[in-house]
RODO-2510 file (C-alpha; in nm, 4 decimals, decimal comma):
residues 487
     n   res          X          Y          Z
     1     x    -0,2384    -7,6819     3,1196
     2     x    -0,2453    -7,6681     3,5018
     3     x    -0,2174    -7,3182     3,6555
     4     x     0,1312    -7,1902     3,7117
     5     x     0,2910    -7,2112     4,0628
     6     x     0,6217    -7,0259     4,1072
     7     x     0,8311    -7,0584     3,7962
     8     x     0,7022    -7,4223     3,7104
     9     x     0,4063    -7,5971     3,6158
    10     x     0,1861    -7,7956     3,8747
    11     x     0,0899    -8,1669     3,8063
    12     x    -0,2610    -8,2247     3,8836
    13     x    -0,3576    -8,4452     4,1879
    14     x    -0,4884    -8,7453     4,0092
    15     x    -0,1887    -8,7541     3,7620
    16     x     0,0623    -8,7285     4,0507
    17     x    -0,1114    -8,9725     4,2520
    18     x    -0,0908    -9,2349     3,9362
    19     x     0,2535    -9,1448     3,8443
    20     x     0,4175    -9,1122     4,1883
    21     x     0,2649    -9,4485     4,3037
    22     x     0,0993    -9,2965     4,6136
    23     x    -0,2266    -9,4874     4,7135
    24     x    -0,5079    -9,2658     4,6600
    25     x    -0,6590    -9,4180     4,9867
    26     x    -0,3536    -9,2861     5,1983
    27     x    -0,4505    -8,9181     5,0953
    28     x    -0,8180    -8,9395     5,0809
    29     x    -0,9794    -8,6225     5,1894
    30     x    -0,6277    -8,4522     5,2300
    31     x    -0,6341    -8,2512     4,9404
    32     x    -0,2807    -8,3616     4,8601
    33     x    -0,1699    -8,2597     4,5118
    34     x     0,1783    -8,2347     4,3783
    35     x     0,3725    -7,9450     4,2402
    36     x     0,6268    -8,0752     4,0002
    37     x     0,8108    -7,7514     3,9176
    38     x     1,0163    -7,7528     3,6086
    39     x     1,2267    -7,4808     3,4563
    40     x     1,1347    -7,5642     3,1038
    41     x     0,8547    -7,7371     2,9357
    42     x     0,5590    -7,9029     3,0984
    43     x     0,5576    -8,2056     3,3107
    44     x     0,3644    -8,4076     3,0726
    45     x     0,6123    -8,3590     2,7732
    46     x     0,7570    -8,6625     2,6076
    47     x     1,1444    -8,7360     2,7098
    48     x     1,3940    -8,6034     2,4777
    49     x     1,5647    -8,8266     2,2608
    50     x     1,9546    -8,7839     2,3401
    51     x     2,2184    -8,7615     2,0768
    52     x     2,4368    -9,0562     2,0127
    53     x     2,7115    -9,1262     2,1560
    54     x     2,5657    -9,0627     2,5108
    55     x     2,7459    -9,0379     2,8383
    56     x     2,5288    -9,1810     3,0968
    57     x     2,5727    -9,0586     3,4665
    58     x     2,3927    -9,1550     3,7518
    59     x     2,2971    -8,9718     4,0562
    60     x     2,0940    -9,0378     4,3866
    61     x     1,8168    -8,7987     4,4708
    62     x     1,6767    -8,7698     4,8277
    63     x     1,3168    -8,8857     4,7353
    64     x     1,1485    -8,8986     5,0926
    65     x     0,8708    -9,1300     4,9851
    66     x     0,8505    -9,4728     4,8270
    67     x     1,0747    -9,5176     4,5252
    68     x     0,9041    -9,7088     4,2756
    69     x     0,8929    -9,7320     3,8884
    70     x     0,6379    -9,4348     3,8633
    71     x     0,8383    -9,2181     4,0907
    72     x     1,1612    -9,3017     3,9030
    73     x     0,9668    -9,2045     3,5830
    74     x     0,8681    -8,8751     3,7302
    75     x     1,2176    -8,7838     3,8494
    76     x     1,3709    -8,9005     3,5196
    77     x     1,1283    -8,6645     3,3214
    78     x     1,2157    -8,3751     3,5154
    79     x     1,5955    -8,4619     3,4978
    80     x     1,5581    -8,4876     3,1063
    81     x     1,3702    -8,1562     3,0960
    82     x     1,5970    -7,9579     3,3356
    83     x     1,9459    -8,0953     3,2979
    84     x     1,9818    -8,3507     3,0059
    85     x     1,8223    -8,1045     2,7428
    86     x     2,0827    -7,8493     2,8489
    87     x     2,3474    -8,0958     2,8325
    88     x     2,3718    -8,2560     2,4886
    89     x     2,5251    -8,5943     2,4788
    90     x     2,4633    -8,6483     2,8731
    91     x     2,1904    -8,8677     3,0134
    92     x     2,1599    -8,8340     3,3911
    93     x     1,9721    -9,1154     3,5451
    94     x     1,8219    -9,0826     3,8908
    95     x     1,8677    -9,3469     4,1694
    96     x     1,6986    -9,3587     4,5157
    97     x     1,8925    -9,2434     4,8064
    98     x     2,0190    -9,4849     5,0477
    99     x     2,2725    -9,7142     5,1781
   100     x     2,6314    -9,5521     5,1567
   101     x     2,7994    -9,8956     5,2034
   102     x     2,6439   -10,0452     4,8915
   103     x     2,7662    -9,7443     4,6904
   104     x     3,1028    -9,7590     4,8330
   105     x     3,1203   -10,1372     4,7282
   106     x     3,0070   -10,0227     4,3634
   107     x     3,2915    -9,7590     4,3704
   108     x     3,5468   -10,0014     4,4857
   109     x     3,4367   -10,2558     4,2196
   110     x     3,4469   -10,0028     3,9458
   111     x     3,0744   -10,0488     3,8722
   112     x     2,9744    -9,8245     3,6070
   113     x     2,6358    -9,7560     3,7610
   114     x     2,7943    -9,6042     4,0773
   115     x     2,6371    -9,2617     4,1253
   116     x     2,8608    -8,9448     4,0601
   117     x     2,6225    -8,7673     4,3234
   118     x     2,5530    -8,9565     4,6452
   119     x     2,2927    -8,9228     4,9023
   120     x     2,2239    -9,1169     5,2098
   121     x     2,1308    -9,0639     5,5701
   122     x     2,3669    -8,8950     5,8132
   123     x     2,4519    -9,1983     6,0095
   124     x     2,6424    -9,3348     5,6794
   125     x     2,8488    -9,0099     5,6301
   126     x     3,1674    -9,1920     5,8031
   127     x     3,1299    -9,4746     5,5709
   128     x     3,0670    -9,2601     5,2593
   129     x     3,3409    -9,0074     5,3268
   130     x     3,6396    -9,1922     5,1763
   131     x     3,4816    -9,1803     4,8443
   132     x     3,3487    -8,8156     4,8674
   133     x     3,5139    -8,5131     4,6972
   134     x     3,6317    -8,2079     4,8975
   135     x     3,3925    -7,9294     4,8024
   136     x     3,5767    -7,6148     4,9112
   137     x     3,7902    -7,5705     4,5982
   138     x     3,4808    -7,6469     4,3895
   139     x     3,2635    -7,3879     4,5640
   140     x     3,5404    -7,1191     4,5304
   141     x     3,5916    -7,1907     4,1747
   142     x     3,2297    -7,1011     4,0863
   143     x     3,2199    -6,8375     4,3643
   144     x     2,9735    -7,0103     4,5652
   145     x     2,9203    -6,9519     4,9357
   146     x     2,8494    -7,2342     5,1877
   147     x     2,5798    -6,9685     5,3272
   148     x     2,3765    -7,1374     5,0416
   149     x     2,2844    -7,4027     5,3164
   150     x     2,2077    -7,4022     5,6730
   151     x     2,5122    -7,3401     5,8809
   152     x     2,3849    -7,5411     6,1805
   153     x     2,3926    -7,8428     5,9392
   154     x     2,7230    -7,8124     5,7620
   155     x     2,8948    -7,8763     6,0881
   156     x     2,8078    -8,2228     6,0435
   157     x     2,9950    -8,2502     5,7143
   158     x     3,2885    -8,0154     5,7942
   159     x     3,6224    -8,1942     5,8678
   160     x     3,9517    -8,0306     5,9593
   161     x     4,0638    -8,0076     5,5870
   162     x     3,7229    -7,8867     5,4531
   163     x     3,3506    -7,9668     5,3723
   164     x     3,2572    -8,3077     5,2217
   165     x     2,8793    -8,2824     5,2043
   166     x     2,5779    -8,0411     5,2146
   167     x     2,2294    -8,1092     5,3457
   168     x     1,9528    -8,2855     5,1104
   169     x     1,6828    -8,0663     5,2928
   170     x     1,6726    -7,8637     5,6127
   171     x     1,4106    -8,0479     5,8332
   172     x     1,4198    -7,8438     6,1503
   173     x     1,1869    -8,0135     6,3768
   174     x     0,9124    -7,8167     6,5680
   175     x     0,6434    -8,0255     6,7336
   176     x     0,3041    -8,1210     6,5706
   177     x     0,0334    -8,1582     6,8262
   178     x    -0,3364    -8,2614     6,8696
   179     x    -0,5493    -7,9686     6,9619
   180     x    -0,8345    -8,1951     7,0043
   181     x    -0,6896    -8,3313     7,3365
   182     x    -0,6217    -7,9863     7,4742
   183     x    -0,9959    -7,8966     7,3943
   184     x    -1,1161    -8,1870     7,5557
   185     x    -0,9306    -8,1405     7,9057
   186     x    -0,9923    -7,7570     7,8824
   187     x    -0,6099    -7,6746     7,8466
   188     x    -0,5160    -7,3712     7,6369
   189     x    -0,3121    -7,4329     7,3519
   190     x     0,0919    -7,3783     7,4156
   191     x     0,2148    -7,0164     7,3451
   192     x     0,4601    -7,0451     7,0651
   193     x     0,7119    -6,8430     7,3060
   194     x     0,6904    -7,1291     7,5692
   195     x     0,9979    -7,2318     7,7519
   196     x     1,1141    -7,5737     7,8721
   197     x     0,9745    -7,5353     8,2367
   198     x     0,6359    -7,4475     8,0814
   199     x     0,6660    -7,7283     7,8138
   200     x     0,7375    -7,9968     8,0930
   201     x     0,4212    -7,8712     8,2841
   202     x     0,2034    -7,8875     8,0001
   203     x     0,3257    -8,2553     7,8949
   204     x     0,2796    -8,3700     8,2490
   205     x    -0,0930    -8,2503     8,2251
   206     x    -0,1218    -8,4345     7,9087
   207     x    -0,0229    -8,7609     8,0307
   208     x    -0,3006    -9,0195     8,1053
   209     x    -0,3867    -9,4125     8,1182
   210     x    -0,6897    -9,4934     7,9478
   211     x    -0,8256    -9,8158     7,7731
   212     x    -0,4857    -9,9967     7,8666
   213     x    -0,3056    -9,7191     7,6791
   214     x    -0,0414    -9,4811     7,8312
   215     x    -0,0651    -9,1521     7,6624
   216     x     0,2552    -8,9605     7,6802
   217     x     0,2954    -8,5676     7,6721
   218     x     0,5399    -8,5842     7,3754
   219     x     0,7731    -8,7959     7,1534
   220     x     1,1253    -8,6601     7,1412
   221     x     1,4075    -8,7149     6,9105
   222     x     1,6014    -8,8686     7,1995
   223     x     1,6940    -9,2295     7,2066
   224     x     1,7865    -9,4557     7,4647
   225     x     2,0980    -9,6030     7,3064
   226     x     2,2686    -9,3412     7,0708
   227     x     2,2991    -8,9668     7,0588
   228     x     2,1612    -8,8865     6,7301
   229     x     1,9074    -8,6241     6,8419
   230     x     2,0447    -8,5010     7,1746
   231     x     2,3005    -8,2546     7,0285
   232     x     2,0353    -7,9745     7,0011
   233     x     1,9522    -8,0357     7,3822
   234     x     2,2903    -8,0051     7,5035
   235     x     2,3538    -7,6851     7,3128
   236     x     2,0183    -7,5379     7,4509
   237     x     2,1554    -7,5854     7,8100
   238     x     2,4965    -7,4480     7,7171
   239     x     2,6644    -7,7893     7,6958
   240     x     2,8438    -7,9621     7,3937
   241     x     2,9043    -8,3148     7,2940
   242     x     3,2376    -8,2471     7,1809
   243     x     3,5169    -7,9668     7,1238
   244     x     3,5711    -7,7909     6,7957
   245     x     3,8480    -8,0525     6,7106
   246     x     3,6026    -8,3181     6,7350
   247     x     3,8473    -8,5293     6,9417
   248     x     3,7346    -8,4514     7,3059
   249     x     3,4299    -8,5438     7,4463
   250     x     3,2477    -8,2853     7,6737
   251     x     2,9622    -8,4673     7,8440
   252     x     3,0953    -8,4433     8,1809
   253     x     3,0668    -8,0462     8,1709
   254     x     2,8072    -7,8628     8,3588
   255     x     2,5886    -7,7778     8,0576
   256     x     2,5771    -8,1104     7,9292
   257     x     2,4550    -8,2455     8,2612
   258     x     2,1989    -7,9846     8,3109
   259     x     2,0271    -8,1183     7,9939
   260     x     2,0431    -8,4724     8,1288
   261     x     1,8998    -8,3798     8,4630
   262     x     1,6132    -8,2221     8,2913
   263     x     1,5035    -8,4593     8,0362
   264     x     1,5838    -8,8060     8,2023
   265     x     1,3283    -8,7614     8,4965
   266     x     1,0772    -8,6750     8,2239
   267     x     1,1619    -9,0100     8,0462
   268     x     1,1645    -9,2070     8,3712
   269     x     0,8158    -9,0664     8,4701
   270     x     0,6734    -9,1668     8,1199
   271     x     0,6178    -8,7885     8,0208
   272     x     0,8538    -8,8153     7,7131
   273     x     0,8974    -9,1303     7,4733
   274     x     1,1722    -9,1854     7,2522
   275     x     1,0730    -9,1434     6,8754
   276     x     1,3024    -9,4448     6,7619
   277     x     1,4004    -9,7935     6,8878
   278     x     1,2190   -10,0076     7,1315
   279     x     0,8878    -9,9090     7,2512
   280     x     0,8932    -9,5900     7,0619
   281     x     0,5921    -9,3680     6,9452
   282     x     0,6742    -9,2946     6,6052
   283     x     0,5523    -9,0073     6,3820
   284     x     0,1907    -8,9078     6,3081
   285     x     0,0673    -9,2546     6,4129
   286     x     0,1487    -9,1749     6,7796
   287     x    -0,1169    -8,9016     6,7697
   288     x    -0,3635    -9,1020     6,5890
   289     x    -0,3476    -9,4089     6,8177
   290     x    -0,3578    -9,1874     7,1301
   291     x     0,0001    -9,2598     7,2352
   292     x     0,1149    -8,9073     7,2363
   293     x    -0,0237    -8,5768     7,2097
   294     x     0,2764    -8,4063     7,0559
   295     x     0,5542    -8,5507     6,8190
   296     x     0,9000    -8,4486     6,6936
   297     x     0,9741    -8,6410     6,3747
   298     x     1,1879    -8,6886     6,0593
   299     x     1,2120    -8,5324     5,7201
   300     x     0,8903    -8,6778     5,6003
   301     x     0,7076    -8,5156     5,9202
   302     x     0,4842    -8,2784     5,7152
   303     x     0,3798    -8,5504     5,4631
   304     x     0,3119    -8,8021     5,7364
   305     x     0,0684    -8,5398     5,8829
   306     x    -0,0962    -8,4678     5,5845
   307     x    -0,1550    -8,8251     5,4857
   308     x    -0,1905    -8,9903     5,8211
   309     x    -0,3616    -8,7164     6,0277
   310     x    -0,5267    -8,5480     5,7421
   311     x    -0,8650    -8,4197     5,8841
   312     x    -0,9098    -8,6950     6,1397
   313     x    -0,7071    -8,4993     6,3798
   314     x    -0,7308    -8,1384     6,4583
   315     x    -0,3447    -8,0570     6,4451
   316     x    -0,1107    -7,7823     6,4121
   317     x     0,2411    -7,6962     6,4669
   318     x     0,4300    -7,5322     6,7539
   319     x     0,8122    -7,4493     6,7799
   320     x     1,0301    -7,6450     7,0121
   321     x     1,0300    -7,4897     7,3522
   322     x     1,2945    -7,2318     7,4441
   323     x     1,6098    -7,3647     7,6374
   324     x     1,7889    -7,1619     7,9303
   325     x     2,0807    -7,0752     7,7213
   326     x     2,0012    -7,0738     7,3546
   327     x     1,7428    -7,1991     7,0975
   328     x     1,7833    -7,5482     6,9506
   329     x     1,5945    -7,8099     6,7890
   330     x     1,6942    -8,1277     6,6164
   331     x     1,7439    -8,1125     6,2337
   332     x     1,7508    -8,4170     5,9868
   333     x     2,0829    -8,3982     5,7951
   334     x     2,0632    -8,6477     5,5016
   335     x     2,3222    -8,5300     5,2745
   336     x     2,4515    -8,4762     4,9145
   337     x     2,8183    -8,5684     4,8539
   338     x     3,0133    -8,5868     4,5112
   339     x     3,1896    -8,9168     4,4068
   340     x     3,5736    -8,8088     4,3875
   341     x     3,6387    -9,1428     4,1791
   342     x     3,3913    -9,0523     3,8962
   343     x     3,6309    -9,0099     3,5817
   344     x     3,4672    -8,6858     3,4628
   345     x     3,4801    -8,4709     3,7788
   346     x     3,3572    -8,1538     3,5700
   347     x     3,0504    -8,3282     3,4536
   348     x     2,9928    -8,4708     3,8217
   349     x     3,0235    -8,1149     3,9576
   350     x     2,7750    -7,9791     3,7205
   351     x     2,5307    -8,2547     3,8090
   352     x     2,6069    -8,1884     4,1805
   353     x     2,5055    -7,8544     4,1537
   354     x     2,1703    -7,9273     3,9592
   355     x     2,0761    -8,1670     4,2485
   356     x     2,2201    -8,0150     4,5636
   357     x     2,2215    -7,6528     4,4848
   358     x     1,9290    -7,6019     4,2393
   359     x     1,6191    -7,4084     4,3084
   360     x     1,4240    -7,6090     4,0365
   361     x     1,5083    -7,9347     4,2115
   362     x     1,3820    -7,8064     4,5304
   363     x     1,0710    -7,6983     4,3916
   364     x     1,0068    -8,0148     4,2468
   365     x     1,0866    -8,2260     4,5507
   366     x     0,8830    -7,9905     4,7712
   367     x     0,5778    -8,0231     4,5493
   368     x     0,5965    -8,4001     4,4849
   369     x     0,6859    -8,4984     4,8343
   370     x     0,6276    -8,2112     5,0618
   371     x     0,9792    -8,2129     5,1884
   372     x     1,1773    -7,9193     5,2875
   373     x     1,4186    -7,7185     5,0819
   374     x     1,8004    -7,7548     5,1262
   375     x     1,8725    -7,4080     5,0110
   376     x     1,8220    -7,1253     5,2543
   377     x     1,6940    -6,8896     4,9824
   378     x     1,3843    -7,1314     4,9220
   379     x     1,2135    -7,0801     5,2518
   380     x     1,0127    -6,7697     5,1371
   381     x     0,8826    -7,0061     4,8509
   382     x     0,8181    -7,3206     5,0523
   383     x     0,5127    -7,2380     5,2281
   384     x     0,3218    -7,1303     4,9330
   385     x     0,4256    -7,4578     4,7050
   386     x     0,3201    -7,6622     5,0234
   387     x    -0,0211    -7,4837     5,0418
   388     x    -0,0952    -7,5364     4,6859
   389     x     0,0264    -7,9081     4,6831
   390     x    -0,1640    -7,9960     5,0004
   391     x    -0,4574    -7,7305     5,0658
   392     x    -0,5346    -7,8757     5,4104
   393     x    -0,2013    -7,7242     5,5326
   394     x    -0,3433    -7,3687     5,4841
   395     x    -0,3800    -7,2100     5,8279
   396     x    -0,1463    -7,4351     5,9833
   397     x     0,1718    -7,2595     6,1387
   398     x     0,4099    -7,4055     5,8776
   399     x     0,6370    -7,1036     5,9359
   400     x     0,7847    -7,2710     6,2664
   401     x     0,9925    -7,5084     6,0239
   402     x     1,1191    -7,1867     5,8289
   403     x     1,2074    -6,9871     6,1302
   404     x     1,4406    -7,2595     6,2867
   405     x     1,6108    -7,3110     5,9566
   406     x     1,6655    -6,9114     5,8821
   407     x     1,7552    -6,8326     6,2290
   408     x     2,0305    -7,1275     6,2261
   409     x     1,9068    -7,3057     6,5621
   410     x     1,8635    -7,6474     6,4015
   411     x     2,1411    -7,8743     6,5108
   412     x     2,2052    -8,2159     6,3683
   413     x     2,4422    -8,5148     6,4432
   414     x     2,8112    -8,4753     6,5351
   415     x     3,0724    -8,7283     6,4781
   416     x     3,3940    -8,7619     6,6721
   417     x     3,6900    -8,7342     6,4220
   418     x     3,8482    -9,0751     6,4941
   419     x     3,6356    -9,3916     6,4737
   420     x     3,2995    -9,2093     6,5038
   421     x     3,1071    -9,5457     6,4864
   422     x     3,3086    -9,6970     6,7655
   423     x     3,2598    -9,4096     6,9871
   424     x     2,8846    -9,4321     6,9405
   425     x     2,9260    -9,8176     7,0184
   426     x     3,0883    -9,7168     7,3347
   427     x     2,8128    -9,4895     7,4308
   428     x     2,5237    -9,7148     7,3654
   429     x     2,5259    -9,9586     7,6633
   430     x     2,5945    -9,6695     7,9011
   431     x     2,2951    -9,4647     7,7510
   432     x     2,0615    -9,7611     7,7635
   433     x     2,1503    -9,8102     8,1434
   434     x     2,0755    -9,4403     8,1826
   435     x     1,7551    -9,4695     8,0020
   436     x     1,6545    -9,7754     8,2048
   437     x     1,7183    -9,5752     8,5378
   438     x     2,0191    -9,8057     8,6199
   439     x     2,2580    -9,5280     8,6236
   440     x     2,2281    -9,1516     8,7098
   441     x     2,3417    -8,8824     8,4326
   442     x     2,6604    -8,7838     8,6155
   443     x     2,8038    -9,1136     8,6329
   444     x     2,6874    -9,2177     8,2881
   445     x     2,8264    -8,8992     8,1245
   446     x     3,1437    -8,9358     8,3118
   447     x     3,2026    -9,2935     8,1863
   448     x     3,1290    -9,1987     7,8335
   449     x     3,3575    -8,9066     7,8476
   450     x     3,6434    -9,1155     7,9802
   451     x     3,6004    -9,3866     7,7218
   452     x     3,5636    -9,1892     7,4267
   453     x     3,8455    -8,9544     7,5011
   454     x     4,0709    -9,2493     7,5478
   455     x     3,9512    -9,3870     7,2261
   456     x     4,0262    -9,0767     7,0559
   457     x     4,3650    -9,0468     7,1873
   458     x     4,4684    -9,4034     7,0845
   459     x     4,3081    -9,3542     6,7315
   460     x     4,4833    -9,0073     6,6903
   461     x     4,8227    -9,1755     6,7535
   462     x     4,7525    -9,4647     6,5249
   463     x     4,6419    -9,2208     6,2450
   464     x     4,9571    -9,0227     6,2846
   465     x     5,1617    -9,3357     6,2327
   466     x     4,9495    -9,4309     5,9281
   467     x     4,9999    -9,0637     5,7952
   468     x     5,3691    -9,1065     5,8174
   469     x     5,3789    -9,4280     5,6416
   470     x     5,1549    -9,3015     5,3630
   471     x     5,4060    -9,0175     5,3291
   472     x     5,6914    -9,2463     5,3210
   473     x     5,5505    -9,5096     5,0915
   474     x     5,2943    -9,3281     4,8593
   475     x     5,0246    -9,5060     4,6701
   476     x     5,0628    -9,5270     4,3073
   477     x     4,8184    -9,6572     4,0273
   478     x     4,4512    -9,6993     4,0691
   479     x     4,3205    -9,4913     4,3671
   480     x     4,0048    -9,7059     4,3849
   481     x     4,2001   -10,0240     4,3918
   482     x     4,4359    -9,8901     4,6549
   483     x     4,1439    -9,8005     4,8899
   484     x     4,0827   -10,0515     5,2081
   485     x     3,7895   -10,2913     5,1501
   486     x     3,7152   -10,3261     5,5112
   487     x     3,5717    -9,9935     5,5623
***
């Protein structure tokens, strides 16, 4: 048996590569192994034979790597050992996280394979929300506190009547950077206490044009035509995207404008490049290809660094620079929710706690995919698991992920209460014009504020009328069949 790590067992590197379907060439020389922690038994034990009759219940798991047959078998085995064995007559079956629209279609159609626990990316949350159960009464029932999860992330899933989702992981985003470039030009490595002024100066010094390749100082979670990664920057300069009611846009206020007036000139002068969309420099490949010296990335950021950069690049981690008003960095906020239409809500809740609130599941996913925990209590353990699974991470400053999460300055996406997708669609062309330097920030943010607030006002009035009609003519019968199909 492989040596113990934490409270579970460690699957050897070769076995994990074979069973999780990770190509050996992708991790050659990285020392990547996998730590599949299980509360009982060993990772190689045979799957239990469930009693008959069996209730089959499906759940989505936020597996950050390729979901193939061997990955599914690995997650199924863990689930058998840690959930199905303890719940006789039940067989939970994992599915990959993904498209909320397809799950909603399954739910509306009464598909028996519709998952009881739903996981998807943040952008799908408004689509999924009609099928998600309100979590507050369930948390109170079991005396569980929302403080189990990062408060900075929960804002995304908090609606006026309560909480409808919890984070699938807490991927606060520091910066990974190429120390070799600093060495080559004789520039000292950044001090971890650096601020936004120092950061801008350093990024400008890193810019170069060589061999027909423009090298940017850094990538940033800052897209030309949407607002996904910009909330943290607004807060850092003392601004906000919206008010607490989520119905009033505040981009025309001084703090938001200060943020825009800092970053857009750096975009226009080709010091900062977006991390998504057209012309982007994405992830670890930006460093490997010489397109950028630093990058801010997504939830698989560490896995990318280990498998793509490996030992080819001398890399390390630096925290996001300090802003003038408060700390802030972007955080990925893929989520877990509970399907309120699953016929056995008690069983769905038990499975939800196992998937979204379980330390064994966190240990398993961290070791297998080098992901980040979703529970605040797991950060003290996280680095040890990662170091054991990927030895080349030893000596890297991984603690900067933990610090942002533990101190609560990772901020994710925010949605306007009414017609959130429509609000983003209104923003998109204006933000694109600002990105293309066809409009200055003051004019662009003023237009966005005016249009979004008009949309919120109109939609609020329509929602009030709909609520009055629903009260006068209550729905009876099958709640699934009564849901609108055009969502």
